[in-house]
C-alpha positions, -999 to +999 in steps of 0.1 A: +560-251-091+564-278-117+538-280-144+506-297-132+524-306-099+519-291-065+551-285-046+548-274-010+541-284+026+515-310+036+500-297+069+484-320+094+472-317+130+489-342+153+481-355+188+507-360+215+504-397+208+513-391+171+543-370+181+554-398+205+552-424+178+572-402+154+599-397+180+601-435+186+602-442+149+630-417+143+651-434+170+645-469+159+649-465+121+669-443+098+639-437+076+607-442+094+572-446+082+541-444+104+506-456+095+477-441+114+441-435+103+449-442+067+476-415+063+513-420+059+541-397+071+577-400+058+601-389+083+630-380+060+618-343+059+595-331+087+590-301+108+570-301+140+556-269+153+532-257+179+496-252+168+486-215+170+449-208+173+441-175+155+421-148+171+385-146+161+358-172+154+375-186+123+410-198+115+429-175+092+464-168+079+480-136+066+502-143+036+525-113+033+546-105+002+575-081+007+590-067-025+623-047-028+617-011-037+580-018-042+550-018-020+542-050+000+508-066-001+489-094+017+463-121+012+440-128+041+429-164+038+401-173+062+383-206+067+346-206+059+338-229+088+338-216+124+360-231+151+328-242+169+310-257+140+304-294+142+321-315+115+306-346+100+338-365+099+375-362+108+384-344+076+358-317+081+370-313+117+405-306+104+392-280+080+378-260+110+412-256+125+436-256+096+436-231+067+442-250+035+435-231+002+442-263-017+407-276-006+382-261-030+356-239-014+370-243+021+381-207+026+378-171+013+408-150+001+410-112+003+439-093-013+450-060+003+478-035-004+473-014+027+459-017+062+470-030+096+479-065+084+503-051+059+518-026+084+521-052+112+536-082+094+559-065+068+585-054+094+590-091+104+599-100+069+621-070+065+641-082+096+644-117+082+656-104+048+682-081+065+695-109+087+698-133+058+714-108+035+739-099+062+748-135+071+746-154+038+773-144+014+759-131-019+722-133-009+701-104-022+663-107-022+638-093-046+607-108-030+599-128+002+566-143+011+556-157+045+525-168+064+516-153+097+489-161+123+477-137+150+469-155+182+443-147+208+467-125+227+472-103+195+507-117+189+519-125+154+535-158+147+556-167+116+544-202+107+557-207+072+580-193+045+561-197+012+588-185-012+614-160-022+631-145-053+668-139-053+684-111-073+711-134-086+711-170-072+745-178-087+762-154-062+747-171-031+770-192-010+748-209+016+775-234+028+794-206+045+763-198+065+752-233+072+787-248+079+809-219+091+833-240+111+839-270+087+874-280+076+878-302+046+906-328+050+926-337+018+922-374+022+893-377+046+858-366+056+849-331+066+855-323+103+836-297+122+856-275+145+842-268+179+853-233+191+848-217+225+829-184+225+830-160+253+796-148+265+795-113+277 
């Protein structure tokens, strides 16, 4: 977070038509830009994911904070508007289905250090941390925060990683994890090796 500047993800609901236009723009131009209904999407950095409708009458997310050697806690962020409430315009319609704490007065936030939400979501973060510490050389986490949604079948979905704190970021070597099979030629570009792996 830079001073007086919001740094994070800009979440939007897209139709299949929007996704089709994005795909076409990505194919036809290196850096695409799409105009639709007065909003602009830059395609340099974008993630498309399935919309998960949360269980209950209102959209909510569970923001879980795992802390090494300390107790985890959660924030339950719930929309004030019901799914079935009628919006006056497109913006208010989006607020019914998307939880966005940046919009003043659009949701309520409850902090909790115990209960089923803490117990159910924390093990997912523990697994993520274990995997990353095992596979990324030098990675050791002090905190890890992620957003979860429970759908109508009572299944938890990880929808976002909000942040993390490393014990010592100078020791982390992510390139060995991201590019494990890359050779660097002395007088040329890097070449990725394609290796055969036996599946048992």
